RODO-2510 file (C-alpha; in nm, 4 decimals, decimal comma):
residues 655
     n   res          X          Y          Z
     1     m     8,8270    10,0670     7,1200
     2     d     8,8644    10,3832     7,3383
     3     v     8,9674    10,2648     7,6822
     4     s     9,0698    10,6038     7,8105
     5     e     8,7291    10,6335     7,9869
     6     y     8,8306    10,3173     8,1613
     7     m     9,1824    10,4744     8,3272
     8     p     9,0821    10,5731     8,6705
     9     m     8,8989    10,2678     8,7160
    10     f     9,2439    10,0710     8,6133
    11     l     9,4380    10,2815     8,8317
    12     a     9,2572    10,2040     9,1304
    13     e     9,2062     9,8482     9,0808
    14     a     9,5415     9,8090     8,9895
    15     r     9,6481     9,9733     9,3189
    16     e     9,4542     9,7139     9,5129
    17     h     9,5697     9,4337     9,3129
    18     l     9,9653     9,4856     9,3911
    19     q     9,8653     9,5685     9,7524
    20     e     9,6780     9,2239     9,7452
    21     l     9,9791     9,0398     9,5964
    22     n    10,2199     9,1893     9,8396
    23     l    10,0488     9,0622    10,1565
    24     a     9,9585     8,7405     9,9691
    25     v    10,2831     8,6368     9,8674
    26     v    10,4637     8,7280    10,2254
    27     r    10,1401     8,5329    10,3646
    28     v    10,2299     8,2400    10,1303
    29     e    10,6102     8,2558    10,2182
    30     e    10,5309     8,1869    10,5744
    31     a    10,2783     7,9399    10,5283
    32     p    10,3655     7,7338    10,1706
    33     d    10,0828     7,4946    10,2093
    34     d     9,8014     7,7565    10,2549
    35     q     9,6400     7,7060     9,9361
    36     e     9,3540     7,9434     9,9841
    37     t     9,6237     8,2484     9,9366
    38     v     9,8029     8,0306     9,6475
    39     n     9,4239     8,0374     9,4701
    40     e     9,4210     8,3967     9,5159
    41     i     9,7477     8,4717     9,4269
    42     f     9,6707     8,3222     9,0800
    43     r     9,3225     8,4882     9,0836
    44     i     9,4629     8,8296     9,1083
    45     a     9,7812     8,8083     8,9122
    46     h     9,5536     8,6871     8,6094
    47     s     9,3072     8,9582     8,6917
    48     m     9,6151     9,2292     8,6784
    49     k     9,7240     9,0519     8,3665
    50     g     9,3888     9,0742     8,1819
    51     m     9,3556     9,4210     8,2687
    52     s     9,6891     9,5341     8,1789
    53     a     9,6261     9,3518     7,8012
    54     t     9,2868     9,5332     7,7960
    55     m     9,4290     9,8661     7,8487
    56     g     9,7176     9,8351     7,5895
    57     f    10,0221     9,7903     7,8468
    58     e    10,1495     9,5093     7,6883
    59     r    10,4921     9,5261     7,8996
    60     m    10,2992     9,5089     8,2014
    61     a    10,1087     9,2108     8,1010
    62     a    10,4176     9,0201     7,9653
    63     l    10,5822     9,0729     8,3067
    64     t    10,2542     8,9597     8,5299
    65     h    10,2190     8,6465     8,2559
    66     q    10,5608     8,5322     8,3226
    67     m    10,5113     8,5817     8,7328
    68     e    10,2093     8,3506     8,6965
    69     d    10,4729     8,0748     8,5926
    70     v    10,6609     8,1131     8,8982
    71     f    10,3297     8,1122     9,0976
    72     e    10,2880     7,7865     8,9636
    73     l    10,5714     7,6453     9,1558
    74     l    10,3612     7,6838     9,4363
    75     r    10,1080     7,4228     9,3557
    76     q    10,3602     7,1829     9,2364
    77     r    10,5936     7,1807     9,5726
    78     t    10,4840     7,1494     9,9197
    79     g    10,7827     7,3518    10,0550
    80     g    10,7210     7,6641     9,8974
    81     l    10,9304     7,9102     9,7216
    82     p    11,3069     8,0018     9,7996
    83     r    11,3272     8,3364     9,9568
    84     a    11,5483     8,4162     9,6571
    85     a    11,2510     8,3510     9,4065
    86     v    10,9519     8,5502     9,6560
    87     d    11,2581     8,8420     9,6459
    88     v    11,2290     8,8345     9,2714
    89     l    10,8441     8,8307     9,2888
    90     l    10,8404     9,1445     9,5188
    91     e    11,0921     9,3291     9,2751
    92     c    10,8281     9,2555     9,0068
    93     l    10,5533     9,3865     9,2072
    94     d    10,7611     9,6837     9,2849
    95     a    10,8173     9,7592     8,9009
    96     l    10,4480     9,7273     8,8372
    97     a    10,3641     9,9863     9,1226
    98     e    10,6386    10,2169     8,9949
    99     q    10,4401    10,1834     8,6381
   100     i    10,1182    10,2396     8,7837
   101     e    10,2309    10,5907     8,9068
   102     k    10,3842    10,6420     8,5749
   103     i    10,0513    10,5640     8,3976
   104     d     9,8828    10,7953     8,6473
   105     e    10,1248    11,0645     8,5498
   106     t    10,1963    11,0539     8,1770
   107     g     9,9702    10,8240     8,0730
   108     a    10,2336    10,5601     7,9209
   109     e    10,4288    10,2747     8,0686
   110     d    10,7999    10,2806     7,9964
   111     l    10,8601     9,9558     8,1475
   112     d    11,1687     9,7219     8,0252
   113     p    11,0736     9,3872     8,1627
   114     t    11,3615     9,1977     7,9968
   115     e    11,5940     9,1482     8,2808
   116     l    11,2932     9,0839     8,5696
   117     v    11,1469     8,8271     8,2819
   118     d    11,4879     8,6641     8,2451
   119     r    11,5448     8,6429     8,6285
   120     l    11,1441     8,5037     8,6500
   121     q    11,2416     8,2193     8,3458
   122     g    11,5531     8,1181     8,5520
   123     l    11,3045     7,9931     8,8478
   124     v    11,0906     7,7658     8,6082
   125     r    11,1761     7,4910     8,3499
   126     t    11,1229     7,5200     7,9681
   127     r    10,7631     7,3225     7,8557
   128     s    10,7376     7,1295     7,5414
   129     p    10,4356     7,2464     7,3289
   130     e    10,2301     6,9610     7,4747
   131     q    10,3176     7,0166     7,8077
   132     e    10,1912     7,4023     7,7417
   133     l     9,8410     7,2816     7,6181
   134     d     9,7967     7,0296     7,9135
   135     r     9,8500     7,3428     8,1754
   136     r     9,6164     7,5734     7,9998
   137     g     9,3352     7,3686     7,9502
   138     v     9,1505     7,0116     7,9326
   139     d     9,1639     6,7653     7,6832
   140     a     8,8690     6,7110     7,4415
   141     r     8,7476     6,3875     7,6376
   142     s     8,7788     6,5541     7,9919
   143     g     8,4125     6,6539     8,0284
   144     v     8,3811     6,9759     7,8497
   145     v     8,0193     7,0490     7,8232
   146     p     7,9404     7,1281     7,4622
   147     p     7,7383     7,4738     7,3933
   148     p     7,3780     7,3932     7,2690
   149     e     7,4810     7,5208     6,8956
   150     v     7,7120     7,1845     6,8610
   151     a     7,3995     6,9553     6,9754
   152     a     7,1663     7,1194     6,7149
   153     e     7,4256     7,0814     6,4271
   154     r     7,5111     6,7452     6,5549
   155     a     7,1418     6,6080     6,5535
   156     g     7,1090     6,7369     6,1641
   157     g     7,3893     6,4982     6,1033
   158     r     7,6536     6,7494     6,0509
   159     r     8,0630     6,6389     6,1413
   160     i     8,1314     6,8392     6,4640
   161     l     8,5043     6,9056     6,5927
   162     r     8,6422     7,0601     6,8936
   163     v     8,9294     7,2341     6,8544
   164     e     9,2181     7,3903     7,1245
   165     v     9,4713     7,6423     7,0266
   166     a     9,7412     7,7574     7,2146
   167     l     9,9502     8,0940     7,1955
   168     a    10,2760     8,1558     7,2783
   169     d    10,3461     8,3049     7,6419
   170     d    10,5095     8,6077     7,4885
   171     c    10,2619     8,6945     7,2535
   172     a    10,2149     9,0560     7,2211
   173     m     9,8484     9,0625     7,0763
   174     p     9,6347     8,8149     7,1859
   175     s     9,3127     8,9552     7,0690
   176     v     9,4887     8,9752     6,7306
   177     r     9,6121     8,6257     6,7212
   178     a     9,2790     8,4805     6,8469
   179     f     9,0450     8,6678     6,5511
   180     m     9,3241     8,5461     6,3296
   181     a     9,2847     8,1414     6,4356
   182     l     8,8754     8,1958     6,4372
   183     n     8,8959     8,3068     6,0697
   184     a     9,1641     8,0314     5,9718
   185     l     8,9107     7,8003     6,1354
   186     g     8,5785     7,9663     5,9492
   187     e     8,7545     7,8977     5,6350
   188     q     8,7714     7,5114     5,7210
   189     g     8,4053     7,5096     5,8058
   190     t     8,1322     7,6571     6,0187
   191     v     8,2600     7,8013     6,3617
   192     l     7,9183     7,7402     6,6002
   193     a     8,0558     7,8539     6,9226
   194     s     8,4229     7,9638     7,0471
   195     a     8,5776     8,1097     7,3613
   196     p     8,6252     8,3928     7,3293
   197     a     8,3063     8,4523     7,1597
   198     i     8,3404     8,6548     6,7934
   199     d     8,2173     8,9574     6,9237
   200     k     8,4036     8,9804     7,2408
   201     v     8,7468     8,8780     7,0704
   202     d     8,8642     9,2672     7,1401
   203     a     8,9016     9,2377     7,4883
   204     f     9,0575     8,8577     7,5036
   205     d     9,3879     8,8419     7,7054
   206     g     9,4405     8,4780     7,7412
   207     r     9,6728     8,2275     7,5844
   208     r     9,4090     7,9604     7,5285
   209     i     9,1421     7,9403     7,2376
   210     e     8,8528     7,6768     7,2066
   211     a     8,6165     7,6572     6,9051
   212     w     8,3531     7,4163     6,7999
   213     l     8,3572     7,3622     6,4156
   214     a     8,1112     7,1773     6,1796
   215     a     8,3304     7,0928     5,9047
   216     e     8,3965     6,8338     5,6626
   217     a     8,7752     6,8890     5,6496
   218     t     9,0002     6,6188     5,7981
   219     d     9,1499     6,6689     6,1288
   220     e     9,4794     6,7585     5,9868
   221     a     9,3730     7,0075     5,7405
   222     v     9,1892     7,1960     6,0700
   223     a     9,4968     7,1540     6,2694
   224     s     9,7386     7,2749     5,9944
   225     a     9,4870     7,5655     5,9420
   226     a     9,5160     7,6957     6,3437
   227     a     9,8796     7,6277     6,3479
   228     g     9,9537     7,8323     6,0492
   229     v     9,8651     8,1523     6,2857
   230     a    10,1795     8,3340     6,4225
   231     d    10,2139     8,2702     6,7803
   232     v    10,0339     7,9547     6,7839
   233     v    10,2416     7,7252     6,9549
   234     d    10,0048     7,4085     6,8951
   235     a     9,6543     7,3018     6,8112
   236     r     9,4321     6,9889     6,8632
   237     v     9,1034     6,8662     6,6971
   238     h     8,9057     6,5745     6,8103
   239     q     8,5837     6,4733     6,6493
   240     v     8,2641     6,5048     6,8770
   241     t     8,0641     6,1934     6,9087
   242     d     7,7168     6,1407     6,9874
   243     e     7,7759     5,9846     7,3251
   244     e     7,9906     6,3097     7,3910
   245     l     7,6898     6,4931     7,3873
   246     a     7,4567     6,3144     7,5463
   247     a     7,7040     6,2862     7,8544
   248     g     7,7387     6,6110     7,8230
   249     d     7,3749     6,7148     7,8741
   250     a     7,3439     6,5182     8,1622
   251     r     7,6707     6,6870     8,3480
   252     k     7,4887     7,0618     8,2257
   253     a     7,1716     6,9556     8,3841
   254     t     7,3503     6,8389     8,7229
   255     a     7,5531     7,1614     8,7216
   256     d     7,2618     7,3803     8,6692
   257     a     7,0661     7,2072     8,9371
   258     a     7,3415     7,2508     9,1830
   259     v     7,3746     7,6349     9,1090
   260     a     6,9984     7,6869     9,1103
   261     a     6,9436     7,5298     9,4083
   262     p     7,1233     7,7630     9,6697
   263     a     7,0689     8,0749     9,4525
   264     a     6,6961     8,0026     9,5281
   265     h     6,7238     7,9770     9,8954
   266     g     7,0371     8,2930     9,9459
   267     k     7,0169     8,6171     9,9872
   268     k     7,0557     8,8399     9,7492
   269     a     7,4878     8,9537     9,7260
   270     a     7,5646     9,2771     9,8743
   271     t     7,6528     9,5411     9,5442
   272     s     7,9128     9,8130     9,6058
   273     v     7,9855    10,1013     9,3335
   274     r     8,3416    10,2698     9,2849
   275     v     8,2890    10,6210     9,3668
   276     d     8,5570    10,8952     9,2686
   277     a     8,6967    11,0678     9,6321
   278     a     8,6287    11,3967     9,4625
   279     r     8,2730    11,3570     9,4259
   280     l     8,2786    11,2335     9,8164
   281     d     8,4719    11,5263     9,8878
   282     q     8,1874    11,7360     9,6729
   283     l     7,9166    11,5455     9,8818
   284     m     8,1011    11,6695    10,2226
   285     h     8,1138    11,9997    10,1345
   286     y     7,7518    12,0378    10,0460
   287     m     7,6774    11,8281    10,3877
   288     g     7,8999    12,1065    10,5289
   289     e     7,6937    12,4018    10,3753
   290     l     7,3900    12,2700    10,5221
   291     v     7,4738    12,2155    10,8823
   292     v     7,6054    12,5607    10,8745
   293     h     7,2377    12,6779    10,7461
   294     r     7,0783    12,4303    10,9625
   295     t     7,2389    12,6096    11,2529
   296     h     7,1191    12,9452    11,1360
   297     v     6,7536    12,8506    11,1034
   298     e     6,7598    12,7007    11,4291
   299     q     6,8686    13,0445    11,5792
   300     l     6,5789    13,2392    11,3787
   301     c     6,3182    13,0072    11,5142
   302     q     6,4040    13,0912    11,8662
   303     q     6,3175    13,4192    11,7603
   304     a     5,9858    13,3362    11,5836
   305     d     5,6836    13,2890    11,6998
   306     v     5,5158    13,0881    11,4313
   307     p     5,2895    12,8123    11,5331
   308     g     5,4099    12,4247    11,4249
   309     l     5,7832    12,6184    11,3422
   310     s     5,9504    12,4626    11,6047
   311     q     5,7920    12,0860    11,5474
   312     a     5,8889    12,1601    11,1839
   313     m     6,2565    12,2663    11,2644
   314     a     6,2886    11,9522    11,4818
   315     d     6,1790    11,7263    11,2162
   316     l     6,4311    11,8998    10,9508
   317     a     6,6884    11,8915    11,2162
   318     r     6,6405    11,4989    11,2464
   319     a     6,6408    11,4367    10,9069
   320     s     6,9599    11,6514    10,8430
   321     q     7,1291    11,4888    11,1234
   322     s     7,0709    11,1526    10,9823
   323     l     7,1845    11,2272    10,6250
   324     q     7,4861    11,3835    10,7962
   325     a     7,5662    11,0726    10,9783
   326     m     7,4860    10,8552    10,6450
   327     v     7,7308    11,0784    10,4478
   328     m     7,9935    11,0571    10,7403
   329     q     7,9573    10,6621    10,7417
   330     v     8,0421    10,6682    10,3051
   331     r     8,3345    10,8367    10,3796
   332     m     8,4706    10,5958    10,6524
   333     i     8,6918    10,3118    10,5317
   334     p     8,8911    10,0504    10,7590
   335     v     9,2166    10,0807    10,8531
   336     e     9,3390     9,7678    10,7144
   337     a     9,3951    10,0063    10,3918
   338     v     9,6959    10,1249    10,5794
   339     f     9,8000     9,8164    10,7237
   340     l     9,7751     9,5818    10,4397
   341     r    10,1406     9,7593    10,3463
   342     f    10,3399     9,6269    10,6837
   343     p    10,3438     9,2882    10,5993
   344     r    10,5757     9,3095    10,3276
   345     l    10,7561     9,6295    10,5147
   346     v    10,8377     9,4375    10,8306
   347     r    10,9396     9,1199    10,5903
   348     d    11,1980     9,3332    10,4237
   349     l    11,3411     9,5470    10,6873
   350     s    11,3630     9,2400    10,9438
   351     g    11,5829     9,0710    10,6566
   352     k    11,8025     9,3813    10,6304
   353     l    11,8649     9,4187    10,9936
   354     g    11,8993     9,0221    11,0619
   355     k    11,6082     8,9892    11,3146
   356     q    11,3329     8,7807    11,3796
   357     v    10,9999     8,9346    11,3897
   358     e    10,6516     8,8192    11,4550
   359     l    10,4013     9,0675    11,2781
   360     k    10,0384     9,0950    11,4734
   361     l     9,7904     9,3259    11,3019
   362     v     9,4373     9,3774    11,5281
   363     g     9,1467     9,5570    11,4426
   364     q     9,1890     9,6131    11,1013
   365     d     8,8197     9,6696    11,0606
   366     t     8,8584     9,9569    11,2567
   367     e     8,6971    10,2306    11,0442
   368     l     8,8212    10,5907    10,9739
   369     d     8,7575    10,9025    10,7812
   370     r     8,9128    10,8491    10,3871
   371     t     9,1184    11,1699    10,4408
   372     v     9,2720    11,0684    10,7859
   373     v     9,3545    10,7321    10,6847
   374     d     9,5264    10,8952    10,3606
   375     a     9,7596    11,0839    10,5740
   376     l     9,8147    10,8209    10,8219
   377     g    10,0282    10,6156    10,6417
   378     d    10,4114    10,8074    10,6162
   379     p    10,3693    10,8345    11,0035
   380     l    10,3076    10,4786    11,0971
   381     v    10,5893    10,3785    10,8725
   382     h    10,8373    10,5834    11,0846
   383     l    10,6801    10,4189    11,3727
   384     v    10,7545    10,0796    11,2826
   385     r    11,0637    10,1386    11,1145
   386     n    11,1562    10,3089    11,4771
   387     a    11,0423     9,9565    11,6668
   388     l    11,2217     9,7567    11,4119
   389     d    11,5592     9,9348    11,4274
   390     h    11,5760    10,0541    11,7685
   391     g    11,3163     9,8781    11,9792
   392     l    11,3521     9,4908    11,8975
   393     e    11,6804     9,3545    11,9550
   394     a    11,8639     9,0843    11,7853
   395     a    11,7931     8,7125    11,8291
   396     e    12,1047     8,6842    12,0259
   397     e    12,0306     8,9631    12,2638
   398     r    11,6996     8,8482    12,3027
   399     e    11,7987     8,5048    12,4143
   400     a    12,0680     8,6148    12,6871
   401     a    11,7695     8,8353    12,8168
   402     g    11,5575     8,5109    12,8676
   403     k    11,3416     8,6552    12,5685
   404     p    11,2168     8,4074    12,2523
   405     s    11,4568     8,4599    11,9844
   406     t    11,1604     8,6220    11,7925
   407     g    11,0236     8,9466    11,8627
   408     t    10,6678     9,0885    11,8649
   409     l    10,5491     9,3675    11,6701
   410     e    10,1971     9,4598    11,7093
   411     i    10,0213     9,7273    11,5228
   412     a     9,6706     9,7539    11,6573
   413     a     9,3240    10,0165    11,5962
   414     t     9,0274    10,0551    11,8119
   415     h     8,7503    10,3011    11,9001
   416     a     8,7603    10,5040    12,1697
   417     g     8,4631    10,7572    12,2263
   418     g     8,4903    11,0113    11,9221
   419     n     8,8534    10,8931    11,8625
   420     v     9,0846    10,5879    11,7141
   421     v     9,3999    10,4623    11,9239
   422     i     9,6318    10,3396    11,7015
   423     s     9,9473    10,1558    11,8560
   424     v    10,2714    10,0287    11,7409
   425     r    10,4003     9,7853    12,0226
   426     d    10,7426     9,6301    12,0392
   427     d    10,8391     9,3788    12,3269
   428     g    11,2262     9,4781    12,2980
   429     h    11,4840     9,6544    12,5022
   430     g    11,2170     9,9260    12,5765
   431     i    11,3455    10,3551    12,6298
   432     d    11,6549    10,3798    12,8311
   433     p    11,6560    10,7397    13,0001
   434     a    12,0104    10,7453    13,0772
   435     k    12,0982    10,7004    12,7121
   436     v    11,8130    10,9243    12,5682
   437     a    11,9768    11,2078    12,8296
   438     a    12,2978    11,1261    12,7449
   439     k    12,2321    11,1800    12,3950
   440     a    12,0152    11,4947    12,4467
   441     v    12,2885    11,6727    12,6225
   442     e    12,5559    11,5906    12,3685
   443     r    12,3038    11,7640    12,0912
   444     g    12,2456    12,0653    12,3435
   445     l    11,8726    11,9665    12,3839
   446     i    11,9020    11,9613    12,7524
   447     t    12,1702    12,0744    13,0271
   448     a    12,3853    11,7834    13,2323
   449     e    12,1421    11,9048    13,5554
   450     q    11,8302    11,8650    13,3618
   451     a    11,9850    11,5022    13,2971
   452     e    11,9921    11,4028    13,6125
   453     s    11,6072    11,4212    13,6738
   454     i    11,4716    11,2486    13,3516
   455     d    11,3016    10,9785    13,3856
   456     q    11,0924    10,7484    13,1319
   457     p    10,7884    11,0054    13,0286
   458     r    11,0574    11,2641    12,9998
   459     a    11,2927    11,0675    12,7930
   460     a    10,9898    10,9333    12,6050
   461     e    10,8983    11,3197    12,5013
   462     l    11,2468    11,3861    12,4337
   463     l    11,2404    11,1524    12,1618
   464     f    11,0102    11,3887    11,9303
   465     a    11,2658    11,6801    11,9797
   466     p    11,3783    11,8104    11,6153
   467     g    11,6865    11,6475    11,5196
   468     f    11,6996    11,3720    11,7917
   469     s    11,8098    11,0358    11,7752
   470     t    11,9903    10,7503    11,9648
   471     a    12,1410    10,6189    11,6406
   472     e    12,5014    10,5762    11,6669
   473     t    12,5088    10,5772    11,2747
   474     t    12,2661    10,6723    11,0014
   475     s    12,1136    10,4336    10,7913
   476     d    11,8315    10,4035    10,5134
   477     i    11,6409    10,2421    10,7966
   478     s    11,6281    10,5399    11,0461
   479     g    11,8514    10,7184    11,2637
   480     r    11,8528    11,0395    11,0776
   481     g    11,6909    11,2283    11,3288
   482     v    11,4134    11,3514    11,0919
   483     g    11,1263    11,0882    11,2027
   484     m    10,9550    11,1409    11,5151
   485     d    10,9032    11,5054    11,4978
   486     a    10,7768    11,4555    11,1527
   487     v    10,5366    11,2268    11,2926
   488     r    10,3942    11,4085    11,5935
   489     t    10,3627    11,7229    11,3592
   490     t    10,1524    11,5288    11,0714
   491     i     9,9566    11,3509    11,3826
   492     r     9,8643    11,7116    11,5232
   493     e     9,7789    11,8387    11,1747
   494     l     9,5072    11,5640    11,2034
   495     g     9,4248    11,6798    11,4824
   496     g     9,5539    11,3807    11,7072
   497     d     9,8678    11,3412    11,9077
   498     v    10,1066    11,0854    11,9800
   499     h    10,2964    10,9740    12,2407
   500     f    10,5175    10,6822    12,3674
   501     f    10,4810    10,4411    12,6536
   502     s    10,8089    10,2516    12,7674
   503     e    10,9291    10,0052    13,0440
   504     l    11,2969     9,9108    13,0345
   505     g    11,3588     9,5540    12,9357
   506     v    10,9607     9,4983    12,8145
   507     g    10,9181     9,6799    12,5695
   508     t    10,7646    10,0023    12,4164
   509     t    10,4451    10,1537    12,2745
   510     a    10,3713    10,4290    12,0317
   511     q    10,0161    10,5476    12,0636
   512     i     9,8489    10,7578    11,8414
   513     r     9,5054    10,9231    11,9087
   514     l     9,3062    11,0577    11,6147
   515     p     8,9358    11,1886    11,5279
   516     l     8,7168    10,9766    11,3696
   517     t     8,6619    11,2601    11,0871
   518     l     8,7793    11,5665    11,0517
   519     a     8,4975    11,7340    10,8476
   520     i     8,2060    11,7937    11,1169
   521     m     8,2896    11,7948    11,4486
   522     s     8,0693    11,8912    11,7551
   523     a     8,2812    12,1321    11,9464
   524     l     8,2084    12,4288    12,2300
   525     l     8,1769    12,7579    12,0810
   526     i     8,3576    13,0279    12,3481
   527     e     8,4141    13,4022    12,2804
   528     v     8,8005    13,5633    12,4006
   529     d     8,8115    13,9352    12,4005
   530     g     8,5275    13,9171    12,1528
   531     l     8,6270    13,6539    11,8822
   532     p     8,4803    13,2908    11,8746
   533     f     8,6860    13,0336    11,9120
   534     a     8,5782    12,6688    11,9229
   535     v     8,7057    12,3867    12,1611
   536     p     8,6465    12,0136    12,0393
   537     l     8,3869    11,8478    12,2663
   538     e     8,5504    11,5765    12,2891
   539     r     8,8214    11,7436    12,4824
   540     v     8,6014    11,9679    12,7144
   541     e     8,6037    11,7881    13,0638
   542     r     8,3630    12,0771    13,2087
   543     t     8,3196    12,4224    13,2154
   544     v     8,3268    12,6506    13,5660
   545     r     8,2368    13,0205    13,7079
   546     l     8,6042    13,1479    13,8022
   547     e     8,4266    13,3782    14,0912
   548     d     8,2964    12,9955    14,2261
   549     h     8,6377    12,8807    14,2724
   550     a     8,9772    13,0182    14,4370
   551     v     9,2733    13,1030    14,1783
   552     r     9,6238    13,0675    14,3254
   553     s     9,9894    13,1407    14,2194
   554     v    10,2193    12,8377    14,2254
   555     a    10,6142    12,9185    14,1488
   556     g    10,4962    13,1912    13,8716
   557     s    10,1940    13,0132    13,7758
   558     r     9,8155    13,0256    13,8076
   559     m     9,6346    12,7550    13,9213
   560     l     9,2371    12,6913    13,9523
   561     v     9,2131    12,5415    14,2696
   562     m     8,8705    12,2875    14,2773
   563     r     8,7287    12,0735    14,5318
   564     d     8,8315    11,7707    14,4076
   565     d     9,1642    11,9013    14,2181
   566     v     9,4180    12,1621    14,0780
   567     f     9,4517    12,2350    13,7417
   568     p     9,6810    12,5090    13,5475
   569     l     9,5059    12,8297    13,4607
   570     l     9,5909    12,9765    13,1330
   571     d     9,4690    13,2946    13,0167
   572     g     9,2453    13,2555    12,6806
   573     g     9,4127    13,5917    12,5354
   574     e     9,7579    13,4702    12,5956
   575     a     9,7236    13,1085    12,4815
   576     l     9,5216    13,1334    12,1469
   577     g     9,7549    13,4227    12,0244
   578     r     9,5675    13,7448    12,0912
   579     g     9,9058    13,8500    12,2521
   580     l     9,7621    13,9831    12,5465
   581     s     9,5882    13,9400    12,8885
   582     v     9,2285    13,9812    12,8840
   583     g     9,0952    13,7451    13,1790
   584     g     8,7652    13,6138    13,1676
   585     d     8,4501    13,5143    13,3725
   586     h     8,4349    13,1592    13,2672
   587     a     8,7138    12,8554    13,2406
   588     v     8,6583    12,5733    13,0261
   589     i     8,8529    12,2494    13,1736
   590     v     9,0321    12,0625    12,8981
   591     t     9,2303    11,7451    12,8130
   592     s     9,6019    11,7756    12,6608
   593     g     9,7415    11,4577    12,6048
   594     e     9,8175    11,2835    12,9617
   595     r     9,7265    11,6502    13,1367
   596     t     9,4372    11,8574    13,1823
   597     m     9,4216    12,2248    13,2170
   598     a     9,1724    12,5200    13,2421
   599     i     9,1508    12,8094    12,9953
   600     a     8,9987    13,1604    13,1041
   601     v     8,7636    13,2616    12,8653
   602     t     8,4922    13,5989    12,8480
   603     k     8,2042    13,3763    12,7268
   604     l     8,0547    13,0748    12,7073
   605     v     7,8572    13,0777    12,3849
   606     g     7,7248    12,6905    12,3542
   607     q     7,7731    12,3378    12,1550
   608     r     7,7972    12,3924    11,7742
   609     e     7,8192    12,1520    11,5008
   610     l     8,0797    12,2866    11,2788
   611     v     8,2377    12,2045    10,9272
   612     t     8,6045    12,2552    10,9913
   613     r     8,8660    12,3707    10,7287
   614     p     9,2254    12,3840    10,7281
   615     l     9,4306    12,7320    10,7888
   616     p     9,7648    12,8678    10,6444
   617     p    10,0558    12,7355    10,8021
   618     d    10,1889    13,0566    10,9350
   619     v     9,8451    13,0724    11,0983
   620     s     9,8646    12,7689    11,2709
   621     e    10,2054    12,7676    11,3999
   622     s    10,1691    13,1278    11,5375
   623     a     9,8669    13,0133    11,7719
   624     a     9,7489    12,7294    11,9496
   625     v     9,4681    12,6896    11,6525
   626     s     9,4328    12,3770    11,4367
   627     g     9,1751    12,4930    11,2049
   628     g     8,8777    12,7374    11,1145
   629     a     8,4973    12,7293    11,0855
   630     v     8,2220    12,9406    10,9384
   631     l     7,9768    13,0222    11,1767
   632     s     7,5907    13,1037    11,0571
   633     s     7,6524    13,4637    11,1413
   634     g     7,9282    13,4608    10,8713
   635     d     8,2192    13,4637    11,1262
   636     i     8,4941    13,2381    11,1454
   637     a     8,5922    13,0642    11,4407
   638     l     8,9430    12,9049    11,4913
   639     i     8,9391    12,5550    11,6376
   640     v     9,1362    12,5363    11,9456
   641     d     9,4469    12,3043    11,9520
   642     c     9,4248    12,1649    12,2731
   643     d     9,7725    11,9198    12,2437
   644     a     9,9483    12,2966    12,1923
   645     l     9,8330    12,4619    12,4910
   646     d     9,9979    12,2248    12,7568
   647     p    10,2033    12,4088    12,9677
   648     g    10,4617    12,1370    13,0386
   649     a    10,5327    12,0649    12,6968
   650     g    10,9259    12,1294    12,6381
   651     l    10,9624    12,1586    12,9967
   652     a    11,2175    11,8846    12,9693
   653     v    11,3783    12,0517    12,6672
   654     a    11,6344    12,3086    12,6594
   655     a    11,4845    12,6526    12,5124
***
């Protein structure tokens, strides 16, 4: 059977299973009596084993099968598994994850599971063949409902046998062995029914085979025939009686009624379809083209005098906007996809650091564009590592400060208008401005005079300076000075920003603010020296005519003086990379992080729906722009990066 067409589905589902297993193993380590999680582990592990065997990746299947024996210990003991056993299981999951990436690249596995299998076997006791068969299935008299074919043959007076066959744990080809066992039984009589069924034996990946046989051969002869197949560790035969068939019919009727009753009154189950991400990207591309063309047609309608055209255009706009909203919703996925990696990460790092940490995940169902979620993982990992290493104290230090010995790390996500705010909060010792200033002076980032005026916000801003770190020694956890600046760079490339808020002795919060989507945005279209620019609408507070307000010079900087406030006034030509001052008749007041400022522009064009596109790095680095958008006229409007406009950025850092 050619399974190559199923490879993308296998890879996607395998990654999901491994992530779920990581989370479940960590969860059950913390709560050993959580039987629901134990059952979930068995379900996922069995699915993973079956998928691997079906795709022909026998080494992965063998390792996963051996892991099942360790998972069985969870059912046999109330105290859970020791940490050493959990460590081995997590190493196995890491090895399987590495193989998934290898298969994605080369199409083949190169796993050598011997060492891990030996370590797993050292955690469980050896079973006899009888114990193995007991573990795999129920006894012939335990209440299995015979299939209808059996009752029909028994009614004709034939002798019916129920045969159970157990394969060895290390059986490399269970489907082949199942086929051979059923053939061997077929030579002793007529196979009325089997599990797996004859027509489905190619996909069999289990270790237990069951067959119903109409035969005159003795029980011993049938058992001997099945046991003669390679990799069969035991075979049991039981003659079915009329009483068992009658009892089976009654049980089947009861079970059917129990299943049918809720089905008649229940709601139809929701269904889902797995769609390749490339198709979603293509769908979004066409949706973007539709938005551009719709805007163009709307402009043409304003110039035409055709009866009914305005209403038709309004109907078209409403329908296309609904379609746009639906397409955007299809691309949205819960941020849980990123959050699920952190229980395992926190467990491993807290063990290395010798710290006691309680992880809280809040708002996991908050949705973000898939592109944003994909890019969010690494920045959040940096922030979590930083909080564990630099933020949270050791248990002894916390107790000395009057805190609980176990620190708290909270990762939360929430919607805020057209944005999502993700925060990483710890209740550690907070950012020490004096310590940060001293390190900054030592590294030549600020002068000694500037260090004297460093407060909490400026100290937090210094942490994002390239190469800055307060760690005394480097490690594989943090302290190499390549983390926070990389975090800010990545987040700004996504159209967002990140800031630290801290209180000494209380804790620190790293807050990321991101747009819900990167594909289509509402923007205010402006012109600067005849060139179009777009300001994200959620950053625009208001627009004003400059002639209606006073402009003053304060300490060499221009300030826009309004009735209720004063704002720094930037020249659009200089701020947006034109390289010269062009002045302007209007000003757009925008927010940038925690600050607000005004940009002088030549013309206000109006609000537009724009399809964003990334820019080459050399363009985005040389000007305060974060992307581009094609207008209905064919011109390209550059999207203003409001965070890069902040005139206060870098004031605390030496040039």
